[in-house]
N, C-alpha and C positions, 0 to 999 in steps of 0.2 A: 530790198525785199518789199514787195507791195502787199498792202493789206486791203481786204474788202471793208470799206468804211461801215457797211451795213451791220457788221458783226459787233459794233460798239454803240453804246448809247451813253448819254451824259445825264447825271442826276446830282442835285445839290444835297449834300449831307452836312447839316450844321453850317459851319463857315467854309466848308470845303466843297470843291467840285470833283466828283468821281466820273471819269470816262472809262467805262469798263465793258467787258464782253457781255453780250446779251444773255449768255447762259446764266449769269449771276443776277438774281432778282431780289426784291424786298430788302434793300439795304437799310440798315439802321446803325447809328454810331454806338459803339460799346466801349471806346477808350481812346485816349490820346497820350502821347508821350513825346520826348525829345525827337524820336525817330520818325514819328508820323501819326496818322489817324487810322484807327482800326474800326471796321464795320462788320457786323454780322450780315450774312446774305444766304440766300438759298441757291444751290447749284442745280439747275434743271437737268444737266447731263448726268450727274451722279446721284441725284435725288438725296443730297445731304446738305446740312447746314455747314457753312464755312465762315472763316474770318478772313477779311481782305484788308491788307495793310497798304496804305498809300504812303510811300516814303516821302517825307515832307521836304520839298525843295532839296533833293540830294546834291544838287550842284551849286548851292549858294556859296560854299567855301570848301577848302581842301579837306577839313576835318569831317564834314558831313559826307562828302563824296567818298572818302576813304572808308568811312564806317558803313555806308550803303553797299559798297563793293564787298567789304569783308562779310557783312551779314548775308548777302545773297550767295556768295561763294560757299560759305560755311553751311548754309541751309541746304545747298545742293549736295554737299559732301555727306552729311550725317544721315544715318538711317537706324534709328533706335526708338523703341516705343516710349521711352522717357524723355525724348527730345522732340520739340514741336516739329511736325513734318511739313515740308513744302509740297503743296499739291499742284500749284501752278504759278507761273510768273509771266507777266506780259507788259507791253507798253502800247498805248493807242497810237503813238507817233510812228510815222512811216519811214523816217530816215534819221541818220545821226544828227543832221543839221536841226531837225525839228525836236529831237529827243529831249524830253524834260521830266517825264513821269515814269515811275516804276511801281507796279502793283504786285504784291506777294500774296498768294492765296494759301491759307493754312487751315489746319483742323480747328474747329470751334470747340472751346472748352466751356465749362459751366461757371467757374469762379477762379479768382486767384487766391493765393495762400493767405492774403491779408484777411479775407473773410473767414477762412478756416480757423485762423488764430482766435477768432471770437467764439468759436464753438467749444463745447466740452468734449474732447476726444478721449476715447478709451485707449488703452495701450496698444490694442491690435491696430487701430487706425493710425495712431501716431507712428508706430514702428514701421508700418507698411509704407506710409508716406516718406519716411526717412530712407527706407530701403530703396525706393524708386529714385529718390534724389541721388543717392550714391551710385546706383546703376547708370543713370544719365551722365553723372560726372565722370565715371570710369570710362564711358564710351568717348566722351570729349577728350579725356586724357590720352586715350589710345590713338587719337589723331594728332596728338601734340598740342591740344588746345587746353590751356589752363584758364579757368573762368575768371577768378579773382573778384567777381562782383555779384555773386548770388544773393538774391534778396527775395522776400515774399512776393513783391509785386511782379517779379519775373518768373514765378513758378505758378502754373495753372493746374487745376484739378477738374475732374468730372465727378458726377454724383456716384459713380461706381468706385470712387476712391483711386482711379488711375491718375497719375501725375506726369506732367511734362515740363521741362525747362524751356523757357520761352526765348532766351537770347543767349549770346555767346560771350558776354562779358567784355573785359577790357582788352584792347589790342596791346601787344607787347610794348609799343612805344608810348602808350598812354601813361606817362609817368605821374606819380602822385607824391611829389616832394612834401616832406613833413611840414615845412615852414610856409609853403606857398598857398596853394589853391584854397580859396574860401569855399564853403559848402554850396554847391549848385545841385548836386544829386545826393541821395542817401548814401552815407558811408558807414552806417551803423554796423554793417555786417562784414566789413573789410578787415582782413587779418592784420595783426600788429606789424608784420613784415611789409605789408603794402602801405599802411599808414606811415611807417617810419622810413620808407624808401629803401628797404634792404633788398637783397636777392630773395628769390622765393622758389619753391618747388611745388609739386602737385598738391601736397597737403595744406597749401594755402586755402584750398576750397573746403577742407574739413572744418576750419575755423567758422566759415560762414554757415555750414550745416549745424554746427554747435550753437551758434547764435539763433538760428531759426528754431532749433529744437527747444532752446531755453525760452523762446517767445511763445511757442506752442504750450509750454508748461505754465509759464507765468502769466500769459495773456497780455504782456507788454514787452517793449524793446529792452534788451539786456544792457546795451551800452549806448544810450541815446546822446551821443556827443554833438555839440553845436558846431564844432570845427575839429580839425585834426588834433589839436592840442587837448581840447576838452575830451575828445574821444579817447585819447591815450590815458588821460587822467581817470576817466570812468573805468577803463579796463584795469588799471593797476590798483585803484581803490578797492575793487571787488576781488581781483585774483592775486593781488600782491605784486610787489616790485620784483622784476626778474633778476636772475643771477648776474654776477660779474661777467661770466662767460658769454652771456647774451649781449651785455653792454659792449664787449670788446668787438663785436661784429657790426656795430653801428658806425656810420660816417661821423667824423669828428664833431661837426656842428650839432648834429642830432644827439650824439652821445653826451655832449656838454649839457644840453637842455635836460635830457632824460635823467642823467646822474644827479642833477641839481634839484630834482623834484623831491618832495618829502618821501621818505621810505614807508611803504605800506606792507603790513604782514599778510593782508588778504584774509578772506573768510573761507571756512571749510565748505565743501559742497553740500554738506548736511544743513548748514546755515543758509546758504544761497538757495537751496532747493529742498525745503523741509517736506516731510511726508504729506502734509496737508494740501500741497499744490498738485499732487499726483492723483490720477484716477485710481480706482481700486485695482489691486493686482489681478492679473488674468488667471482664471481657473483652468484654462486649457493649456496654456504655454508657460512652462516654468521660467523661461527667460524674460517674459513680459511682466515685470514687476518693477516697483519704484526703485529698489536697490540697484537693479540692472540699468535702468534708465539713467540714474544718477552716476553710476560708474562710467557709462558711455560719455555722458556730458563732461565728466572730470578728465577724460582722455582726449576729448575734442577741443575743449576750451582751455588750451595750454598756450601761454604766451610765446614760449620758445618753440619754434617749429621743429627743432631737433628732437624735442621730447613729445611732440604731438603725434597721435596715431596716423597711419596712412589710410587711404581709401580702402585698400584691400583688408587691412586689419579691422576697420569699422564694419565692413561687410561680413566679417567672420564673428563679430561680437554677438554674444547670446541675445542681446536685445533686438538685433537686426537679422541674424542668419536663420531665424524661424521661416523666413520667406525665400531663402536662397534657392535660386534656380539658375543652373549654369548657362542656359541659353540667354537669360536676361543679363547676367553678370559678365559673361564673356561672349557676347554676341559678336558677329563679324565686325572687324574694325572698319571704320570709314577710311577712305583714301586719305593719305597724309595731307595736312594743310600746309601750303607753301608760306612759311612765315616771312619770307623776304618781302611779301606784300606789306606787312606791318611796318617794315623799315623803309620801304620805298618812298621817295619824294617825287610825286608827280604833280603837274599842274592840274587845276580843275578840269580843263579840257581833256587832258590825258586820262584822268579818272573816268570822265564821262564816256570816252570812247571805250575804255575797258569794260565799263558796266553795260554799255550798249551791246558790245560783242558777246558778253555773258548772257544777256537776255535773248539775243538772236539765236545763240547756240542752244539755249534751253528750249526756245520755241521750236527750233528745227528738229529737236530730238523727239518731237511728237508727243510730248507730255508723258513719256514713258514712266517717269518716277511716280506719277499719281497712281497709275495702274499697279506698278510694282508694290507701292506701299499698301494699297488696299488688300493685296494678297500676302505680302511678306511681314507686315507689322500688325499683329493682332492688337486691337485697341483695348479689349476688355481685360479685366483681371482674371486670374484663375478662379475657379468656382469657390475655392475655400478662402478667398481674400475678402476683406471687409468692404462694405459699401458705406457711403456717407449718407446720413439721414437727409440732409438738405444742405446744398452749398450755394444757396442764392440762385438767382436767375441768370439767364444768358446776358442780361443787360450789364451784368457786372464783369463779364468775361474780359480777360486780358486788359483790364484797366490798371492804371498805375496808382497804388494807394499812397505811395510816398515819392 
């Protein structure tokens, strides 16, 4: 497939070189992470500001290549107002032999949740943010995608209080054995069953929402472990040692460690989240008060997943369902994600070919998804939903705080 080289231009952004379509102008860096560098830009064709992510050396090893493939395929699949949308994708290279860069163009948001945590939110804003998180998670689950790695740095918001989940979490094969991996990334929000290398189901993501909610209320991380073992200790010191029934489900080596820890009774949720931490009760919505917020927390932050509430139950909780809208909660499901990809063992060259084919296929579809999204996915909140007073500037957008 030949390309007209005049359509592209090259610009230096920080330490990185971006070779992008001419329609995208005024690039400025707004964030970087393990997966690549993100720039804000102006799209002359649609007259809107966008975020452009250059995947960082996606073919340097199998792990990077697999993750790049997974991210791109999933972004093409999902179509929900609470998941970041893919507006465009392209490569400036003209053949598989030359292929080395992938650029993903996404909606530009105003801030990530790390900045929102520093704000004093009322119950309306807090519950509306949580509601949107749950809607986005439910949409991912409907495609068979369980996130397992939700955290504030990967959730972005706009000043109108709309929220989007920015990434797709851990691949199924991304094991997190209890005794091994030292901390490279934030694991403060990962559920006990992920930390302990157990089986997991959809409500693994409810634990992460509970940790994020706790942080919105406390203004600080709930379980700031320095490694897996410290993480587990922080959890049981506050919530108490789990039952024998839970212990029986652990692998032998992990179980031996966990059972030999000191036993903790844990604290009541009234102690962990006293009234003084909460905003004043809502005068408009009877569900939006401290007692209800605390009740929701006590059902989400449950060590044993068998006793933790589900996403559907959380959406029906009085603290959340004040915003319930069937079109948001039960929107059209995305096409199912082929999980065999997560288990496949390809060489870097094979992953490179697969990614190249996906980019070519996307380009040949004539950017249909961009126009579809601008019509099908309303960005704004309902008129009666809360707005944020100020969530920082675009410079902070999609940045990684931890």
